Structure formats: C-alpha cells, structure tokens
C-alpha positions, 0 to 999 in steps of 0.5 A, a space after each residue: 494159945 492154951 494161956 489165953 484161952 485159960 485167960 479168957 475163961 477166967 475172965 469170963 466167969 469173973 464179969 458172970 460173977 459180978 458184972 458191976 463191980 467188974 467191969 472196967 478190970 474185966 474189959 482192960 483184962 481182955 484187951 490188956 490179955 489179946 494185946 498180951 498174947 500178941 506181943 510175945 506171948 504174955 497173955 496173963 501179964 497183959 490181963 492184969 495190968 489191963 485189969 488195973 487200967 480198966 479199973 482205975 478209968 472205971 472209977 475215974 469215970 464213976 467219979 466224973 459222973 458223980 461230981 457231974 451229978 452233984 454239979 446238976 443238983 446244985 445248979 437245980 437248988 439255986 433255982 
C-alpha cells in the first residue's frame, strides 16, 4: 500500500509540474498503477506501462486531430 501511495504522489507531482506535456502519461500511469496494485501488488510496473501506453495514445490522438485540421484547412482553400 505504501508503494501505491508513493506512486500516486509522484504521478500527481508530475501532473502539476507539466499538465499538458504529461497528460497521457499521467492518466495512463494512474490507471496502470491502480490495476497493477490490484493485480498482485505491481503498482510501479503498472504505472510505468500505463505511462507509456497513455503517452502513445495521447500522441496518436494529437496526430489525428492535426490531420483533421489540415483536411479542414485544405477543404476551405478549395472553396
């Protein structure tokens, strides 16, 4: 339990330090840390994996949003 609390404290500190840059990582780390804690007390490993997955998903979402904006700009230029 101490490990989970320490992990959550560290993740919270990171999210306050740079909320936009770490948003995907922090969200994933929280979910992964809780899941890891429930699954045989592997909160740190869960948080690490969750951070990586969350970061990748946030990057993918950002790229998709940028591509959508580019398509919208291109459509407006043709009219």
